[in-house]
gemmi code that builds the backbone of each chain (N, CA, C; Angstrom):
import gemmi

chains = {
    "A": [
        ("UNK", (165.557, 13.501, 61.786), (164.107, 13.355, 61.636), (163.464, 14.728, 61.460)),
        ("UNK", (162.523, 14.786, 60.573), (161.787, 16.022, 60.379), (160.455, 15.859, 61.078)),
        ("UNK", (160.239, 16.597, 62.084), (158.950, 16.480, 62.751), (158.411, 17.858, 63.043)),
        ("UNK", (157.122, 17.947, 62.901), (156.473, 19.225, 63.080), (156.028, 19.333, 64.533)),
        ("UNK", (156.974, 19.595, 65.386), (156.664, 19.638, 66.811), (156.008, 20.943, 67.232)),
        ("UNK", (156.059, 21.907, 66.312), (155.621, 23.249, 66.695), (154.203, 23.273, 67.223)),
        ("UNK", (153.391, 22.403, 66.663), (151.999, 22.413, 67.090), (151.830, 21.755, 68.451)),
        ("UNK", (152.819, 21.003, 68.876), (152.687, 20.288, 70.145), (153.212, 21.107, 71.312)),
        ("UNK", (154.253, 21.861, 71.048), (154.819, 22.660, 72.127), (153.877, 23.780, 72.531)),
        ("UNK", (153.713, 23.965, 73.810), (152.901, 25.091, 74.279), (153.780, 26.327, 74.265)),
        ("UNK", (153.961, 26.802, 73.082), (154.847, 27.918, 72.830), (154.105, 29.206, 73.156)),
        ("UNK", (154.667, 30.110, 73.934), (153.896, 31.319, 74.260), (153.488, 32.107, 73.027)),
        ("UNK", (154.372, 32.137, 72.036), (154.072, 32.900, 70.830), (152.949, 32.323, 70.011)),
        ("UNK", (152.631, 31.072, 70.286), (151.604, 30.421, 69.469), (150.216, 30.599, 70.057)),
        ("UNK", (150.163, 31.236, 71.180), (148.868, 31.298, 71.857), (147.856, 32.114, 71.068)),
        ("UNK", (148.366, 33.183, 70.461), (147.442, 34.022, 69.677), (146.868, 33.230, 68.522)),
        ("UNK", (147.708, 32.371, 67.956), (147.233, 31.575, 66.838), (146.157, 30.586, 67.297)),
        ("UNK", (146.355, 30.089, 68.490), (145.375, 29.166, 69.045), (144.007, 29.835, 69.139)),
        ("UNK", (144.034, 31.058, 69.675), (142.782, 31.807, 69.781), (142.201, 32.078, 68.408)),
        ("UNK", (143.117, 32.425, 67.491), (142.684, 32.743, 66.148), (141.971, 31.541, 65.517)),
        ("UNK", (142.571, 30.383, 65.710), (141.976, 29.174, 65.160), (140.635, 28.877, 65.805)),
        ("UNK", (140.577, 29.175, 67.090), (139.372, 28.840, 67.835), (138.172, 29.646, 67.359)),
        ("UNK", (138.460, 30.902, 67.023), (137.354, 31.768, 66.638), (137.149, 31.827, 65.134)),
        ("UNK", (137.793, 30.962, 64.445), (137.642, 30.963, 63.002), (136.186, 30.713, 62.623)),
        ("UNK", (135.588, 31.655, 61.922), (134.145, 31.504, 61.686), (133.794, 30.342, 60.755)),
        ("UNK", (134.709, 30.057, 59.800), (134.302, 29.071, 58.809), (134.246, 27.653, 59.376)),
        ("UNK", (134.870, 27.463, 60.546), (134.813, 26.137, 61.135), (133.493, 25.913, 61.870)),
        ("UNK", (132.785, 27.006, 62.112), (131.556, 26.879, 62.877), (130.492, 26.129, 62.091)),
        ("UNK", (130.393, 26.431, 60.806), (129.415, 25.671, 60.030), (130.099, 24.482, 59.365)),
        ("UNK", (129.307, 23.543, 58.977), (129.860, 22.290, 58.475), (130.261, 22.328, 57.018)),
        ("UNK", (130.243, 23.548, 56.450), (130.466, 23.595, 55.006), (131.885, 23.214, 54.618)),
        ("UNK", (132.834, 23.416, 55.535), (134.221, 23.085, 55.203), (134.411, 21.585, 55.037)),
        ("UNK", (133.446, 20.833, 55.460), (133.596, 19.387, 55.388), (133.590, 18.884, 53.950)),
        ("UNK", (132.842, 19.549, 53.095), (132.759, 19.090, 51.713), (134.058, 19.414, 50.989)),
        ("UNK", (134.544, 18.450, 50.244), (135.776, 18.662, 49.497), (135.501, 18.417, 48.024)),
        ("UNK", (136.033, 19.214, 47.156), (136.768, 20.464, 47.362), (135.839, 21.645, 47.626)),
        ("UNK", (136.345, 22.701, 48.289), (135.518, 23.879, 48.523), (135.166, 24.587, 47.217)),
        ("UNK", (133.985, 25.124, 47.179), (133.494, 25.760, 45.954), (133.114, 27.206, 46.219)),
        ("UNK", (133.355, 28.047, 45.243), (132.807, 29.397, 45.241), (131.904, 29.525, 44.023)),
        ("UNK", (130.722, 30.024, 44.236), (129.813, 30.214, 43.116), (129.495, 31.690, 43.005)),
        ("UNK", (129.605, 32.204, 41.806), (129.263, 33.607, 41.617), (128.693, 33.810, 40.230)),
        ("UNK", (128.119, 34.968, 40.036), (127.587, 35.291, 38.713), (127.768, 36.766, 38.432)),
        ("UNK", (127.849, 37.089, 37.165), (127.721, 38.484, 36.773), (126.713, 38.525, 35.625)),
        ("UNK", (126.734, 39.620, 34.881), (125.684, 39.762, 33.874), (125.778, 38.714, 32.774)),
        ("UNK", (127.003, 38.275, 32.494), (127.155, 37.421, 31.321), (127.317, 35.942, 31.649)),
        ("UNK", (127.748, 35.617, 32.864), (128.088, 34.208, 33.082), (127.984, 33.823, 34.553)),
        ("UNK", (127.955, 32.527, 34.761), (128.100, 31.963, 36.103), (129.527, 31.470, 36.245)),
        ("UNK", (130.072, 31.592, 37.459), (131.437, 31.148, 37.693), (131.446, 30.118, 38.811)),
        ("UNK", (132.061, 29.004, 38.562), (132.256, 27.991, 39.590), (133.756, 27.899, 39.819)),
        ("UNK", (134.200, 28.190, 41.051), (135.628, 28.118, 41.355), (135.834, 27.092, 42.448)),
        ("UNK", (136.946, 26.412, 42.344), (137.189, 25.349, 43.311), (138.685, 25.205, 43.550)),
        ("UNK", (139.048, 24.886, 44.778), (140.456, 24.662, 45.110), (140.770, 23.184, 44.972)),
        ("UNK", (141.507, 22.851, 43.934), (141.888, 21.452, 43.737), (143.406, 21.367, 43.563)),
        ("UNK", (144.166, 21.575, 44.644), (145.622, 21.555, 44.503), (146.135, 20.169, 44.134)),
        ("UNK", (147.196, 20.177, 43.346), (147.844, 18.916, 42.996), (147.181, 18.151, 41.884)),
        ("UNK", (146.195, 18.779, 41.239), (145.511, 18.071, 40.164), (145.787, 18.778, 38.846)),
        ("UNK", (146.382, 18.092, 37.867), (146.434, 18.678, 36.523), (145.042, 18.648, 35.896)),
        ("UNK", (144.823, 19.499, 34.896), (143.470, 19.636, 34.350), (142.980, 18.330, 33.724)),
        ("UNK", (143.891, 17.549, 33.150), (143.422, 16.323, 32.499), (143.090, 15.224, 33.508)),
        ("UNK", (143.488, 15.401, 34.748), (143.124, 14.416, 35.772), (141.775, 14.722, 36.385)),
        ("UNK", (141.258, 15.903, 36.066), (139.934, 16.265, 36.588), (138.879, 15.847, 35.580)),
        ("UNK", (137.776, 15.377, 36.101), (136.692, 14.926, 35.251), (135.520, 15.880, 35.440)),
        ("UNK", (135.285, 16.724, 34.438), (134.183, 17.682, 34.514), (133.064, 17.198, 33.595)),
        ("UNK", (131.907, 17.020, 34.172), (130.778, 16.554, 33.376), (129.649, 17.562, 33.495)),
        ("UNK", (129.122, 17.942, 32.354), (127.995, 18.869, 32.336), (126.769, 18.085, 31.901)),
        ("UNK", (125.868, 17.881, 32.820), (124.628, 17.201, 32.454), (123.532, 18.256, 32.307)),
        ("UNK", (122.338, 17.785, 32.108), (121.216, 18.704, 31.888), (121.071, 19.709, 33.012)),
        ("UNK", (121.147, 19.235, 34.222), (120.825, 20.097, 35.346), (121.973, 20.248, 36.334)),
        ("UNK", (123.134, 19.723, 35.992), (124.201, 19.817, 36.983), (125.582, 19.819, 36.327)),
        ("UNK", (126.533, 20.317, 37.112), (127.946, 20.251, 36.733), (128.634, 19.389, 37.779)),
        ("UNK", (129.305, 18.337, 37.319), (129.923, 17.400, 38.243), (131.443, 17.527, 38.127)),
        ("UNK", (132.100, 17.733, 39.268), (133.563, 17.795, 39.310), (134.040, 16.549, 40.029)),
        ("UNK", (134.838, 15.761, 39.336), (135.291, 14.502, 39.907), (136.798, 14.394, 39.756)),
        ("UNK", (137.414, 13.627, 40.600), (138.838, 13.395, 40.455), (139.345, 12.503, 41.555)),
        ("UNK", (140.617, 12.195, 41.461), (141.226, 11.405, 42.516), (142.571, 12.000, 42.856)),
        ("UNK", (142.786, 12.219, 44.155), (144.085, 12.731, 44.581), (144.978, 11.554, 44.937)),
        ("UNK", (146.160, 11.517, 44.341), (147.041, 10.374, 44.584), (147.678, 10.436, 45.968)),
        ("UNK", (148.062, 9.266, 46.453), (148.760, 9.170, 47.733), (150.250, 9.066, 47.432)),
        ("UNK", (151.042, 9.872, 48.126), (152.487, 9.795, 47.939), (153.033, 8.548, 48.633)),
        ("UNK", (154.066, 7.994, 48.040), (154.677, 6.812, 48.629), (155.759, 7.231, 49.613)),
        ("UNK", (155.861, 6.499, 50.683), (156.895, 6.804, 51.666), (156.381, 6.551, 53.059)),
        ("UNK", (157.254, 6.825, 54.011), (156.875, 6.629, 55.406), (156.330, 7.949, 55.938)),
        ("UNK", (155.083, 7.936, 56.292), (154.432, 9.177, 56.691), (154.720, 9.521, 58.151)),
        ("UNK", (155.073, 10.792, 58.390), (155.127, 11.321, 59.750), (153.862, 12.095, 60.065)),
        ("UNK", (153.280, 12.611, 59.020), (152.131, 13.493, 59.197), (151.371, 13.493, 57.887)),
        ("UNK", (150.095, 13.284, 57.965), (149.290, 13.354, 56.750), (148.045, 14.165, 57.025)),
        ("UNK", (147.976, 15.320, 56.399), (146.807, 16.182, 56.570), (146.089, 16.408, 55.257)),
        ("UNK", (146.814, 16.200, 54.168), (146.197, 16.475, 52.881), (145.235, 15.341, 52.536)),
        ("UNK", (144.068, 15.696, 52.070), (143.129, 14.634, 51.721), (143.618, 13.850, 50.509)),
        ("UNK", (143.272, 12.587, 50.467), (143.658, 11.756, 49.338), (142.476, 10.871, 48.976)),
        ("UNK", (142.453, 10.450, 47.728), (141.388, 9.568, 47.280), (140.398, 10.277, 46.370)),
        ("UNK", (139.297, 9.586, 46.099), (138.305, 10.123, 45.175), (137.521, 11.272, 45.806)),
        ("UNK", (137.176, 12.219, 44.971), (136.260, 13.268, 45.434), (135.292, 13.598, 44.313)),
        ("UNK", (134.171, 14.152, 44.694), (133.162, 14.529, 43.715), (132.297, 15.612, 44.295)),
        ("UNK", (132.005, 16.597, 43.491), (131.024, 17.594, 43.910), (130.076, 17.876, 42.766)),
        ("UNK", (128.841, 18.061, 43.111), (127.801, 18.297, 42.112), (127.250, 19.700, 42.323)),
        ("UNK", (127.277, 20.485, 41.283), (126.691, 21.819, 41.333), (125.394, 21.771, 40.539)),
        ("UNK", (124.297, 22.000, 41.207), (123.008, 21.992, 40.512), (122.848, 23.284, 39.734)),
        ("UNK", (122.464, 23.166, 38.495), (122.254, 24.344, 37.652), (120.763, 24.513, 37.446)),
        ("UNK", (120.240, 25.521, 38.093), (118.810, 25.737, 37.953), (118.497, 26.830, 36.940)),
        ("UNK", (119.535, 27.244, 36.219), (119.333, 28.285, 35.221), (119.922, 27.785, 33.911)),
        ("UNK", (119.325, 28.172, 32.819), (119.867, 27.718, 31.531), (121.219, 28.351, 31.237)),
        ("UNK", (122.147, 27.561, 30.703), (123.462, 28.082, 30.330), (123.742, 27.713, 28.879)),
        ("UNK", (124.663, 28.469, 28.318), (125.096, 28.205, 26.948), (126.084, 27.039, 26.990)),
        ("UNK", (125.608, 25.872, 26.666), (126.389, 24.662, 26.907), (127.654, 24.595, 26.051)),
        ("UNK", (127.602, 25.186, 24.875), (128.768, 25.107, 23.998), (129.852, 26.102, 24.387)),
        ("UNK", (129.476, 27.084, 25.207), (130.448, 28.114, 25.546), (131.131, 27.902, 26.884)),
        ("UNK", (130.926, 26.733, 27.492), (131.487, 26.488, 28.818), (132.996, 26.280, 28.710)),
        ("UNK", (133.731, 27.002, 29.564), (135.184, 26.878, 29.546), (135.702, 26.596, 30.949)),
        ("UNK", (136.812, 25.893, 31.028), (137.416, 25.604, 32.335), (138.900, 25.924, 32.280)),
        ("UNK", (139.385, 26.595, 33.320), (140.809, 26.873, 33.418), (141.290, 26.448, 34.795)),
        ("UNK", (142.588, 26.169, 34.867), (143.169, 25.749, 36.134), (144.471, 26.517, 36.318)),
        ("UNK", (144.499, 27.376, 37.313), (145.697, 28.174, 37.582), (146.075, 27.994, 39.048)),
        ("UNK", (147.281, 27.553, 39.302), (147.807, 27.402, 40.668), (146.873, 26.593, 41.560)),
        ("UNK", (146.285, 25.576, 41.000), (145.430, 24.721, 41.821), (144.025, 25.243, 42.037)),
        ("UNK", (143.673, 26.324, 41.382), (142.308, 26.835, 41.495), (141.606, 26.640, 40.150)),
        ("UNK", (140.556, 25.865, 40.190), (139.788, 25.569, 38.982), (138.700, 26.618, 38.812)),
        ("UNK", (138.557, 27.130, 37.606), (137.497, 28.083, 37.306), (136.706, 27.554, 36.126)),
        ("UNK", (135.431, 27.363, 36.325), (134.557, 26.962, 35.224), (133.638, 28.135, 34.949)),
        ("UNK", (133.632, 28.575, 33.702), (132.791, 29.707, 33.304), (131.628, 29.163, 32.481)),
        ("UNK", (130.444, 29.396, 32.975), (129.240, 28.928, 32.287), (128.490, 30.160, 31.789)),
        ("UNK", (128.608, 30.469, 30.510), (127.942, 31.678, 30.015), (126.423, 31.528, 30.071)),
        ("UNK", (125.786, 32.606, 30.418), (124.318, 32.598, 30.381), (123.884, 32.627, 28.927)),
        ("UNK", (122.824, 31.941, 28.636), (122.425, 31.884, 27.226), (121.729, 33.172, 26.823)),
        ("UNK", (121.896, 33.484, 25.542), (121.432, 34.761, 25.024), (119.937, 34.944, 25.229)),
        ("UNK", (119.200, 33.864, 25.028), (117.737, 33.985, 25.029), (117.208, 34.316, 26.421)),
        ("UNK", (118.052, 33.952, 27.469), (117.498, 34.108, 28.813), (117.820, 35.468, 29.434)),
        ("UNK", (118.632, 36.262, 28.737), (118.937, 37.575, 29.297), (117.707, 38.464, 29.284)),
        ("UNK", (117.589, 39.303, 30.283), (116.405, 40.188, 30.267), (116.483, 41.143, 29.087)),
        ("UNK", (115.366, 41.305, 28.434), (115.323, 42.161, 27.260), (114.205, 43.185, 27.398)),
        ("UNK", (114.435, 44.255, 26.741), (113.389, 45.271, 26.714), (112.484, 44.994, 25.538)),
        ("UNK", (111.238, 45.100, 25.762), (110.302, 44.908, 24.660), (109.730, 46.270, 24.290)),
        ("UNK", (109.954, 46.610, 23.085), (109.447, 47.920, 22.663), (107.960, 47.814, 22.360)),
        ("UNK", (107.278, 48.786, 22.820), (105.829, 48.779, 22.635), (105.468, 49.822, 21.580)),
        ("UNK", (104.894, 49.354, 20.559), (104.479, 50.296, 19.507), (103.046, 50.730, 19.762)),
        ("UNK", (102.880, 51.996, 19.636), (101.505, 52.509, 19.802), (100.815, 52.423, 18.456)),
        ("UNK", (99.784, 51.671, 18.405), (99.119, 51.433, 17.150), (98.171, 52.557, 16.752)),
    ],
    "B": [
        ("UNK", (144.744, 56.931, 43.048), (143.519, 56.417, 43.656), (143.554, 54.899, 43.713)),
        ("UNK", (143.922, 54.331, 42.576), (143.976, 52.864, 42.554), (145.082, 52.358, 43.468)),
        ("UNK", (146.168, 53.135, 43.533), (147.268, 52.733, 44.401), (146.842, 52.750, 45.863)),
        ("UNK", (146.046, 53.781, 46.182), (145.575, 53.895, 47.555), (144.714, 52.694, 47.946)),
        ("UNK", (143.803, 52.357, 47.056), (142.928, 51.234, 47.378), (143.735, 49.942, 47.454)),
        ("UNK", (144.751, 49.852, 46.600), (145.595, 48.659, 46.637), (146.313, 48.564, 47.977)),
        ("UNK", (146.792, 49.743, 48.452), (147.491, 49.758, 49.728), (146.550, 49.396, 50.869)),
        ("UNK", (145.305, 49.817, 50.698), (144.327, 49.547, 51.747), (144.068, 48.048, 51.860)),
        ("UNK", (143.897, 47.400, 50.706), (143.657, 45.961, 50.752), (144.894, 45.225, 51.245)),
        ("UNK", (146.055, 45.816, 50.962), (147.299, 45.188, 51.407), (147.416, 45.199, 52.929)),
        ("UNK", (147.008, 46.340, 53.525), (147.190, 46.474, 54.953), (146.145, 45.686, 55.735)),
        ("UNK", (145.034, 45.418, 55.107), (143.990, 44.643, 55.794), (144.503, 43.217, 55.999)),
        ("UNK", (144.528, 42.750, 57.245), (145.125, 41.434, 57.444), (144.272, 40.330, 56.830)),
        ("UNK", (144.942, 39.467, 56.107), (144.251, 38.340, 55.506), (144.037, 37.272, 56.568)),
        ("UNK", (142.999, 36.484, 56.434), (142.854, 35.385, 57.388), (144.025, 34.407, 57.259)),
        ("UNK", (144.515, 34.009, 58.415), (145.681, 33.131, 58.410), (145.224, 31.685, 58.351)),
        ("UNK", (145.811, 30.961, 57.445), (145.434, 29.563, 57.267), (146.676, 28.706, 57.407)),
        ("UNK", (146.533, 27.632, 58.143), (147.611, 26.662, 58.209), (147.364, 25.627, 57.123)),
        ("UNK", (148.216, 25.558, 56.115), (147.907, 24.668, 54.992), (148.049, 23.193, 55.380)),
        ("UNK", (147.226, 22.381, 54.757), (147.327, 20.934, 54.965), (148.701, 20.460, 54.500)),
        ("UNK", (149.377, 19.717, 55.345), (150.772, 19.370, 55.094), (150.992, 17.871, 55.285)),
        ("UNK", (151.720, 17.301, 54.358), (152.190, 15.924, 54.508), (153.686, 15.961, 54.737)),
        ("UNK", (154.150, 15.182, 55.688), (155.595, 15.050, 55.883), (155.913, 13.574, 55.777)),
        ("UNK", (156.798, 13.226, 54.880), (157.123, 11.811, 54.764), (158.588, 11.606, 54.438)),
        ("UNK", (158.995, 10.392, 54.632), (160.409, 10.039, 54.488), (160.548, 8.992, 53.404)),
        ("UNK", (161.521, 9.215, 52.539), (161.887, 8.205, 51.553), (163.375, 7.980, 51.680)),
        ("UNK", (163.865, 7.084, 50.821), (165.275, 6.723, 50.969), (166.212, 7.915, 50.805)),
        ("UNK", (165.827, 8.838, 49.906), (166.745, 9.935, 49.621), (166.478, 11.171, 50.473)),
        ("UNK", (165.666, 11.023, 51.483), (165.480, 12.174, 52.368), (164.036, 12.357, 52.770)),
        ("UNK", (163.742, 13.570, 53.205), (162.392, 13.883, 53.679), (161.667, 14.739, 52.645)),
        ("UNK", (160.369, 14.555, 52.586), (159.551, 15.328, 51.653), (158.430, 16.001, 52.420)),
        ("UNK", (158.221, 17.259, 52.117), (157.123, 18.011, 52.727), (156.233, 18.496, 51.591)),
        ("UNK", (154.955, 18.174, 51.676), (153.996, 18.635, 50.676), (152.987, 19.539, 51.354)),
        ("UNK", (152.725, 20.682, 50.749), (151.732, 21.600, 51.298), (150.744, 21.989, 50.210)),
        ("UNK", (149.483, 21.978, 50.564), (148.429, 22.430, 49.658), (148.267, 23.930, 49.804)),
        ("UNK", (148.712, 24.669, 48.829), (148.545, 26.127, 48.902), (147.915, 26.624, 47.604)),
        ("UNK", (146.699, 26.241, 47.331), (146.085, 26.658, 46.067), (145.906, 28.169, 46.015)),
        ("UNK", (146.121, 28.712, 44.844), (145.920, 30.144, 44.633), (147.140, 30.991, 44.910)),
        ("UNK", (148.235, 30.373, 45.342), (149.445, 31.141, 45.627), (150.340, 31.106, 44.387)),
        ("UNK", (150.690, 32.306, 43.926), (151.604, 32.358, 42.799), (153.035, 32.249, 43.312)),
        ("UNK", (153.937, 31.945, 42.371), (155.321, 31.711, 42.748), (155.925, 32.939, 43.426)),
        ("UNK", (155.574, 34.124, 42.926), (156.183, 35.338, 43.464), (155.593, 35.736, 44.812)),
        ("UNK", (154.478, 35.121, 45.195), (153.875, 35.447, 46.486), (154.253, 34.444, 47.571)),
        ("UNK", (155.189, 33.582, 47.261), (155.549, 32.516, 48.189), (156.960, 32.750, 48.714)),
        ("UNK", (157.094, 32.570, 50.042), (158.406, 32.741, 50.651), (158.728, 31.504, 51.487)),
        ("UNK", (159.945, 31.047, 51.398), (160.393, 29.952, 52.242), (161.652, 30.417, 52.946)),
        ("UNK", (161.611, 30.454, 54.271), (162.762, 30.905, 55.040), (163.244, 29.773, 55.917)),
        ("UNK", (164.553, 29.702, 56.037), (165.133, 28.725, 56.950), (165.849, 29.474, 58.058)),
        ("UNK", (165.375, 29.240, 59.276), (166.152, 29.673, 60.414), (166.921, 28.450, 60.870)),
        ("UNK", (167.476, 28.530, 62.044), (168.318, 27.428, 62.469), (167.655, 26.061, 62.319)),
        ("UNK", (166.533, 25.920, 62.974), (165.890, 24.611, 62.967), (164.471, 24.668, 62.471)),
        ("UNK", (164.157, 25.748, 61.821), (162.778, 25.913, 61.428), (162.693, 26.362, 59.988)),
        ("UNK", (161.810, 25.697, 59.278), (161.532, 26.051, 57.902), (160.175, 26.732, 57.894)),
        ("UNK", (160.156, 27.983, 57.466), (158.907, 28.744, 57.539), (158.404, 29.043, 56.138)),
        ("UNK", (157.195, 28.625, 55.866), (156.586, 28.854, 54.560), (155.481, 29.878, 54.722)),
        ("UNK", (155.549, 30.960, 53.952), (154.459, 31.936, 53.954), (154.068, 32.213, 52.515)),
        ("UNK", (152.793, 32.222, 52.273), (152.293, 32.486, 50.923), (150.977, 33.196, 50.988)),
        ("UNK", (150.739, 34.045, 50.002), (149.474, 34.775, 49.964), (148.678, 34.298, 48.772)),
        ("UNK", (147.454, 33.962, 49.035), (146.532, 33.629, 47.955), (145.614, 34.824, 47.774)),
        ("UNK", (145.790, 35.508, 46.659), (144.996, 36.717, 46.421), (143.939, 36.398, 45.376)),
        ("UNK", (142.993, 35.594, 45.753), (141.931, 35.324, 44.780), (140.734, 36.198, 45.109)),
        ("UNK", (140.993, 37.475, 45.062), (139.948, 38.435, 45.381), (138.805, 38.356, 44.381)),
        ("UNK", (137.618, 38.668, 44.840), (136.477, 38.601, 43.939), (136.559, 39.704, 42.894)),
        ("UNK", (136.248, 39.353, 41.681), (136.202, 40.353, 40.632), (135.004, 41.257, 40.861)),
        ("UNK", (135.127, 42.517, 40.456), (134.000, 43.430, 40.613), (132.841, 42.934, 39.771)),
        ("UNK", (131.709, 43.361, 40.121), (130.468, 43.070, 39.399), (129.960, 41.666, 39.635)),
        ("UNK", (130.788, 40.803, 40.192), (130.299, 39.454, 40.435), (129.562, 39.417, 41.764)),
        ("UNK", (128.442, 38.773, 41.775), (127.754, 38.569, 43.043), (127.922, 37.108, 43.427)),
        ("UNK", (128.262, 36.900, 44.696), (128.566, 35.542, 45.120), (127.343, 34.868, 45.711)),
        ("UNK", (127.133, 33.662, 45.288), (126.011, 32.878, 45.787), (126.478, 31.946, 46.898)),
        ("UNK", (127.740, 31.581, 46.831), (128.268, 30.606, 47.793), (129.765, 30.850, 47.890)),
        ("UNK", (130.280, 30.981, 49.099), (131.715, 31.206, 49.274), (132.246, 30.199, 50.280)),
        ("UNK", (133.146, 29.369, 49.842), (133.718, 28.375, 50.756), (135.227, 28.522, 50.876)),
        ("UNK", (135.816, 29.345, 50.043), (137.223, 29.668, 50.248), (137.439, 31.079, 49.747)),
        ("UNK", (138.540, 31.660, 50.105), (138.780, 33.027, 49.692), (140.238, 33.376, 49.833)),
        ("UNK", (140.560, 34.661, 49.754), (141.952, 35.039, 49.917), (142.419, 34.749, 51.331)),
        ("UNK", (143.680, 34.413, 51.446), (144.201, 34.090, 52.771), (145.708, 34.071, 52.747)),
        ("UNK", (146.266, 33.995, 53.928), (147.713, 33.903, 54.040), (148.050, 32.550, 54.656)),
        ("UNK", (148.788, 31.781, 53.904), (149.197, 30.483, 54.403), (150.482, 30.641, 55.206)),
        ("UNK", (150.476, 30.148, 56.419), (151.684, 30.197, 57.253), (151.876, 28.832, 57.884)),
        ("UNK", (153.075, 28.300, 57.741), (153.330, 27.009, 58.354), (154.816, 26.895, 58.652)),
        ("UNK", (155.121, 26.445, 59.845), (156.510, 26.226, 60.217), (156.734, 24.738, 60.431)),
        ("UNK", (157.854, 24.250, 59.951), (158.204, 22.849, 60.106), (159.586, 22.790, 60.726)),
        ("UNK", (159.731, 22.021, 61.791), (161.043, 21.853, 62.404), (161.853, 20.868, 61.583)),
        ("UNK", (163.108, 21.198, 61.399), (163.960, 20.254, 60.685), (165.147, 19.903, 61.571)),
        ("UNK", (165.652, 18.711, 61.369), (166.692, 18.222, 62.261), (168.075, 18.479, 61.666)),
        ("UNK", (169.072, 18.121, 62.413), (170.449, 18.312, 61.968), (170.834, 17.358, 60.848)),
        ("UNK", (170.014, 16.349, 60.648), (170.337, 15.364, 59.614), (170.107, 15.904, 58.209)),
        ("UNK", (169.425, 17.045, 58.133), (169.064, 17.566, 56.821), (170.198, 18.409, 56.253)),
        ("UNK", (170.474, 18.157, 54.989), (171.489, 18.922, 54.280), (170.882, 20.254, 53.846)),
        ("UNK", (171.148, 21.306, 54.612), (170.478, 22.586, 54.382), (170.831, 23.231, 53.040)),
        ("UNK", (172.008, 22.853, 52.531), (172.459, 23.507, 51.295), (171.687, 23.006, 50.075)),
        ("UNK", (171.140, 21.820, 50.172), (170.549, 21.208, 48.982), (169.044, 21.037, 49.076)),
        ("UNK", (168.405, 21.874, 49.851), (166.949, 21.797, 49.934), (166.357, 22.342, 48.647)),
        ("UNK", (165.421, 21.573, 48.101), (164.794, 22.000, 46.844), (163.305, 22.158, 47.049)),
        ("UNK", (162.743, 23.180, 46.439), (161.304, 23.406, 46.554), (160.712, 23.614, 45.169)),
        ("UNK", (159.586, 22.977, 44.930), (158.897, 23.079, 43.643), (157.444, 23.427, 43.908)),
        ("UNK", (156.930, 24.398, 43.164), (155.507, 24.748, 43.273), (154.826, 24.365, 41.972)),
        ("UNK", (153.876, 23.457, 42.086), (153.184, 23.008, 40.872), (151.715, 22.757, 41.199)),
        ("UNK", (150.839, 23.331, 40.405), (149.390, 23.138, 40.555), (148.898, 23.395, 41.971)),
        ("UNK", (149.480, 24.372, 42.631), (149.005, 24.701, 43.963), (149.534, 23.822, 45.072)),
        ("UNK", (150.496, 22.959, 44.751), (151.119, 22.132, 45.786), (152.597, 22.482, 45.850)),
        ("UNK", (153.050, 22.817, 47.039), (154.469, 23.075, 47.243), (155.118, 21.790, 47.736)),
        ("UNK", (156.124, 21.314, 47.012), (156.839, 20.139, 47.501), (158.267, 20.537, 47.817)),
        ("UNK", (158.687, 20.206, 49.013), (160.034, 20.532, 49.460), (160.760, 19.233, 49.696)),
        ("UNK", (161.924, 19.122, 49.097), (162.757, 17.936, 49.309), (163.906, 18.311, 50.236)),
        ("UNK", (164.002, 17.604, 51.330), (165.073, 17.846, 52.291), (165.990, 16.633, 52.281)),
        ("UNK", (167.095, 16.714, 51.570), (167.973, 15.543, 51.505), (168.745, 15.343, 52.801)),
        ("UNK", (169.075, 14.097, 53.045), (169.882, 13.799, 54.228), (171.325, 14.221, 53.994)),
        ("UNK", (171.999, 14.538, 55.049), (173.430, 14.802, 54.955), (174.134, 13.509, 54.572)),
        ("UNK", (175.169, 13.668, 53.763), (175.889, 12.495, 53.276), (176.366, 11.609, 54.412)),
        ("UNK", (176.948, 12.263, 55.407), (177.550, 11.469, 56.475), (176.507, 10.769, 57.330)),
        ("UNK", (175.277, 11.231, 57.223), (174.245, 10.631, 58.059), (173.519, 9.480, 57.370)),
        ("UNK", (173.731, 9.345, 56.041), (173.017, 8.267, 55.373), (173.628, 6.927, 55.791)),
        ("UNK", (172.785, 5.913, 55.892), (173.301, 4.637, 56.405), (174.322, 4.027, 55.456)),
        ("UNK", (175.334, 3.462, 55.996), (176.336, 2.800, 55.149), (176.920, 1.628, 55.897)),
        ("UNK", (177.489, 0.760, 55.125), (178.082, -0.421, 55.742), (179.542, -0.121, 56.060)),
        ("UNK", (179.970, -0.627, 57.194), (181.354, -0.380, 57.599), (182.205, -1.573, 57.163)),
        ("UNK", (183.165, -1.291, 56.340), (184.015, -2.418, 55.896), (184.868, -2.944, 57.061)),
        ("UNK", (184.991, -4.263, 57.085), (185.771, -4.882, 58.164), (187.093, -5.366, 57.573)),
        ("UNK", (188.140, -4.957, 58.198), (189.448, -5.386, 57.703), (189.960, -6.523, 58.569)),
        ("UNK", (190.609, -7.422, 57.884), (191.220, -8.509, 58.653), (192.560, -8.019, 59.163)),
        ("UNK", (192.783, -8.276, 60.367), (194.000, -7.787, 60.988), (195.204, -8.614, 60.534)),
    ],
}
model = gemmi.Model(1)
for chain_id, residues in chains.items():
    chain = gemmi.Chain(chain_id)
    for i, (resn, *xyz) in enumerate(residues, 1):
        res = gemmi.Residue()
        res.name, res.seqid = resn, gemmi.SeqId(i, " ")
        for name, pos in zip(("N", "CA", "C"), xyz):
            atom = gemmi.Atom()
            atom.name, atom.element = name, gemmi.Element(name[0])
            atom.pos, atom.b_iso = gemmi.Position(*pos), 0.0
            res.add_atom(atom)
        chain.add_residue(res)
    model.add_chain(chain)
structure = gemmi.Structure()
structure.add_model(model)
structure.setup_entities()
């Protein structure tokens, strides 16, 4: 039998890990509850939406770009067999990213590397800050 | 200079994460699935001690320069997880596959331990 007893034994060496887990800052807020976790960032040219979606091929993910939002949808399959331990989430998931800034809709690209999804939403040309030259008449 | 900064980030301890793990049994043995998104094949180590299978992997999804983050819900980390394995497992034929951020390990049963019917001879 394969059983993960390590977490049950009060192993002296595991005590530090217990403390470590206890003081983990990200568990303090409820943000970890939403699945999948998202990172949002921007630079001068684009917005980046990154998400951890392990076990999903790109064609199994449903990315929808609407007027004001980007929707990431998918379903994680359940493995068949007799479970001893199940921690990985399974089933449908969906996350909606509200886009309050205009993006270049035709230039949106998505890549998936090692279970990390990256959606690049380029900022549209017209919305970039521009210098206006003032002519002295 | 770049090497120095690289060494500095290397020495800074990454937050340790215990990856979500499924352990299940099928007819041909045991299967362990771990969610380790962001870990490349070369950053993943699987060690077998006597009765323990130890998986360590580093996810180096460091933020690119110039990007400002509006929301951060995951980041670089070190996945560490140990799984006890029993004597029934055929240690020589353990197979591990990393695909789309999921590590699947197949632990086949030892031949002699798989169930079989005992033939009865008439005396």
